C-alpha positions, 0 to 999 in steps of 0.5 A: 419315444421309440416306435416298433422299428426302434426309431426315436420319434422326437420331431413334430411337424405342425400344420398351423393352417390349411390356407396359402397365398400361392397355388403352386402347380405341384401342390394345389389346384388353380382354383384353390381348395375348400377351407376348414371352418375356423372352429375346426382349426386348432387354437394356439392354446390347443397347439401349445398344450399338444406340444407340451404333451409331446415334449414330455414324451420326447419331442424336441424339434418342432417345424411349423408348416401350412398351407403357408404358416405366415398367413396365420395371424400372430404366428410369432405368438405361437412361436414364443409359446413353443419356445418357452417349453423347456424340452423344445430345443429347435423351432423351424419353419417351412415357408414360401417367404413372401411375408418374411420381409415383414416378419423375419425379425419378429419371428427370430425375437420370438424364438424361431431358429431357422427357416426353409424357403421354397424357391423353384426358379429365379426366372420371374415369369416362370416363378409366376407360372409355377406359383400362379400367384407369387412375385419372385421379388417378394421371396428374394426380399424374404430370403434377405430378411431371414438372413439379416434376422439370423434365421440361419442356416437359411435353407432353400427347397427346390422342387424338381418339376419335369419339363418345367425347371430342370434348366434352373438348377444351375442358377439356383446353385450359384445363387445359394452359393453366393448367399451362403444358403443351404440348397435341398432338391426335392423330387415330386412325390405321389401321396396316393401311390406312396411314391417318394424319394430321399431329399438331396441335401436333407434327411427327408424321405429315408424311412429307416431313420424317420423320426417325425410325426405330423399334426394337422391344422384340425388336430390329427396326429399323423404317423407318416406322410405316405400313410392314412394312419391318423389319430385325433388329439381332440377326441382321444387326448394328446397323450393317447393320440401320440401313443397310438401314432407312434405305435402304428407308425409304419415301417415305410409309407405305402400311400394315402388318400387322407391328405394332400401336400397343401394340408399336411405341410409336406 
């Protein structure tokens, strides 16, 4: 699929749930957020059919996000279904890593290729402060499990939080080098104003080469992280929603009030 600016759209990020077992200070309020009703959330059957349509149109890469994707029950079954779609060449996942120690091998066997794991500090107390609910030990075990399972290259997402974790960058660099992990630095963004930056160590945040669409947990296909343009796959059908999302994909994001990071998957 080519958009109006001749960008080839072949990447779909799928938010499989709006729920998360963390309350990270840059993503979600401490008290949490109201959750969608179960009937509003796409079933695995619906997600699979949307991916099949997307694959027919040129989607080759899938990333599963949330919320936290590993809190979605039987998520490895969804991975297996997507992996069976011939045109899909890569399935990845962005996760906080807490549940990976139990699930990494199942995910690999189901067809997951690799993972990005959020890690903003190696200081246990600060980790608790940033995530509000997380235990650093669980994430470190998840990183090791992902490596052992062959979900490589394992990528680490480090969000730069002014006044909180600047001094942690060097220890994170050394940690990643020692374990052969790929490190990506992400500056905090503002969805409402459209303030965003290129990802250091990755391809995100560069509008001229943006090749992605997003599917929300309740079935909206979103043209751009920093745009309110969205198209309902349940009401319009997946093919039409894809067509409109590509046709209306903006040259560059300008801001949105239609979603937050916790329910769009970043």
